[in-house]
C-alpha positions, 0 to 999 in steps of 0.5 A: 558464668558465676562471678568467681569464675575466671574461665569456663570451657563448654563443650570444647571439641578440637579436631585434626583433619588428616588425609584419610581420617579425623582425629578428635583430640579434645572431645566435648570437655567442660570445666571451670577455673575460679579466680585465684584457683589452681586447676590440675589437668593430668593424663598420659601423652595423647590424652588431650591436655596440651591441645586443650591448653592450645585451644584456649590460647587459640594456638591450634595450627589450622590446618590440620587442626580445627576447633570444631565447636564449643565456647571458651568464656573469659571473665575479667573486669572488661566483662565476659568474652567468648575467646573463640569469637574473637578475630586474630587481632582481638585475641592478641589482646588476651594472649600473653597479656591476660592469659600466659602460657609456659611451654614444656620445653623451654629450649624450643620455646626460647629463640636461640639467636636472641638474648633472654633479656631481649625476649622478655622485654620484647613482650613488655614493650609490645603489651605495656607500651613502655620505653626500652629503658623501663622495660629493661628495669621491669625485666631485671625485677622479673628475673629477681622475682623468679629467683634467677642468680645475677639478673644482669648476666641473665639479661645478656645471656643466650638460652644455651648458656643457661641450665634447664631450670634457669631457662624455665625460670626465664619462661616463667618471667616472660609469662608473668611479664604482663601480670596475667590473670591466668597462667597455663603451665604445660608440663613445666617441670618434666625432665627437671631434677626433683630439686629444681622441680620443687623450687619451680613449683614453690616459685609458681605458688609464691607468684600465684599468691602474690598476684592473685592469679589462676593457674592451669597446671598440666602434667602426667604426674599426679605426685606433682599435682598433689603439690600445687593444685586445688582441683584436678581433671583427669583426661583420657583420649580427649575426654574428661573421665574424672574431676574433683578436689585433690583429696577426693581424687587421691583418696577415693579415685572412682575411674580405673584410669585414675587408679592406674595413674596413681599406682604407676609411680614407684612406691617409696614404702614397699619393695615390689617386683613389678610396678602396677600399670594402667592395664591392671585396672582397665581395658577396652572392648571391641568398640573402644569402650573402657572396661574396669577390672575388679581389682584395687591398687592395694591388691595389685601391690600386694600381689607384687610384693618382694619376699624380703628374705629371698630378696636379701639372700639374692643380694648377698649372693650378688655381692659375694662375687668378684666385681664385673666392673671396678673403678678406681680414682677416676677423674674426668675434667673438661677445660672450658677456658685457656690462655693464648698458649693453650694453658687451662685457665678454667677446668670443670671437674665432672668426675673427681676421684671416684671409686666403686665396684659393680657386681654381676647381676646387680643394678647399681643406681646412680642419682644426683642433680644435673651437672653432678657428673652422672652421665659423664661417669657413665660415658667415661666407663664406656670410653665415650669420653676420655678420662684424665686418670684412674682405672676402669677394670671390666672383667679383668681388662683395664679399659684405659690401657687397651687399643681402640680396636680391642675396645670396639670388640668389648663394646659388644658386651657393654651397651648404653640406653640414652635419655632421649630415644628420638635423638639416638635413633637415625630418623632416616633408618627404619626401626629394623635397620637401626636394630640390625646395624650393630649386627652388621658392624660386629659381623654377627649371624650368617646373613641378612635373613638370619639377622632380620629374624633376630631383629623380629625376635628382639622386637617381640621381646620388648613388646613391639610388633614384628610389622614395626620392622619397616616403620620409621622412628617418628611413627612411634610414641616416646615409650615405643621409641625407648623400647626400640632403643632397648632392643638395639642395646640387646642385639649384641647380647651384652651383659653390662648396660648403662641406662642413662636417664632412660625414663625421665621424660616418659609418662608415669604409666609408660615409665612403669612399663619400661622399668618392668621391661628392664627388670624382666630382661635382667632376670631373663638374661642376667644383665648388670645395670648402672641405672642413672636418674635424677628421680630417687624414687625410680632409682630406689625401685630399680636398684640393689645399691644406690650411689649419690653423686654431687659435683663430681664426687660420691656423697653416699654409697649403700643399700637403696633402702638404707640411703632412703630411710637413713641418709647421712649427708645433707645433699641426700636429704635434700634430694629425698625431701624434693620428691613430689608428694604422694601423701594421698597415695592409697598404698600408704593408707592415708 
C-alpha cells in the first residue's frame, strides 16, 4: 500500500446465498482512497454501491450475506490492517471510531425512543471513555459544527420532532463524534430539498477540510458527485465499469453506462420531448454481456429536441381554453397548540390565500422546499385535507360545497400519485388486486373477467408484464412500484392527476423512464397534471408553467423557462442556485 493511501480494497466479492441461487452483489472490485480525498461511487440501485460500503464496515448480515473473498486494507498511525481478518470485538475499534458511516434514511437509522442528544453522546462515551457531562459538552459542540439551530433544544428532541435535513445533520454529528479518518456517506442527500442538499454537501466539504478526513460518497446522481468528489467510480451490477478523476469522467466518459447516467438528468439548457435513458446507449446480449450502441449523448438529445414554434403554438392553444381547475383565496391551516378551552394558540398556515388556474392538457409544475405547502395544496384540492376557506372549482363544480357522496363520484376523474409507492400500496394485496380495487369501488366494467383484462392492459401500458398481476409489491423495485401506482391512477380513466413528489426518491435513470412514461400517457390520453417536486430541473422539463411556493404562499407563477432564466424573487434564485452542478454535462459543450 502506498503511504498516502488510507483505504485499499482488493478483489472484494460479496455474495448473498438464497434458497435456490447465489447473488453476487459485489464482484471482485479494486479501488483506493487517499488520505484527505473524496471518492464518489455512483450507479443505480442494485449496482453494489451500498453493499461495498457495508462490506468495508463489516455490516453485511450473515446469513444470507457473505464476504466471499478479498482484502480491505486500512492504513493509519497504527499501521496497515486487513479489516476482514479482525474478530468482531476488534472491528468495533475501527467501526464508528476510525471509519464512520452516514446511512441513506436518517429516520430509520435513529432510534425513535431515544433523544437525538443521547444517541450522539452514547457513541462518544463508548469510544472516547469520557464522563457524561463532558460527552454532553462535546455533543453540543458537534451540533454547532453541523449548523443545527438551537443545539440545547436538539439535544432533548426526539427524531420525529426534526425535519429531514435536521435529522441528517444529527447523523453527520454522530458520524463525526469520534473524529474518524474516513466517512462513508451512503446516499445522504437522496429525497432532500435541493437547498437542504446543498447545505449538507457544503457542510461535509467544510468538515472534511477542517479535520483532514477522507470521504467515500455514494449516490446515484452524477450531478451531486460533481459538487463533492475528487475521483469517481461507476458501478454496474456489482462491477466497476469505469473510474477516474471527475473532469475526465464527465467530459469524456468511455463506458456506455456512464454516458447514460450523465444524460438521464433533465437538461436545463434544452427543451426535449423525451429524456435519454440507459437503454439508448447500451444493451445486453443473450449471455448478459454489455453491448454498446453507436450513438452519442448529443445525438440522443438532438433527436428529441422540441420544435420551439410548435411547442409555443400548442401552449397558446392550451392557455386559451377555459380552466379545468380554478383555485381562489384558498387557506388550509393546522392548529398545533390549543388552550384548555380548545382555543387555538399556535397555527401553521400551510396554504395561505392561494389563487391560480390550471388549463385542460396543461402540466402545472409546483416547486418549493419541504414545508412550503406543496403537498397540502395538492391534497386540499382533492379534498383529502379540509380547507379553512376559499374556492376550488373543478369543471364548474365547487368541490368545497358538494356532499361526500358527490365528491367520491368526482374522484374517478381526479387522481393522485403519491411520493412513496411502497407505503401507498397494500403489502397484503397483489399488484393486480391493488389496481382492480378502485374498479370494484366505482363499479366499473361488467365483472371480474373484464376488470382483470383491463388491469392486464394497464400493466402493459406502463411497461410492466401481465404476469406481474399475481405478485406482491415487495417483489418489485422502486421504479416498478411507481409504475404500478401510475397504473392504479389510470384505472378510473381520470382527466386530472396530481403527481406528488412521485420521482424524488428514484434513481436518475429510473426517474427518466417514469417522467417519459407520464409525458407519453399525457399525450395519449390528454391528461392535465399538477406536478409537485422540490427538484426545479425536473419541474422545468415536465411543466408548461411553473408555480413557486414558499411558506404557504405563491412566490412566482409563469412559464417554466421564464422563471428559470429570469427569476424575480430571491427565494426562486436560491432554489435555482442550489441545483446540483452539471458543469461537466456534455450537452453544454464544456
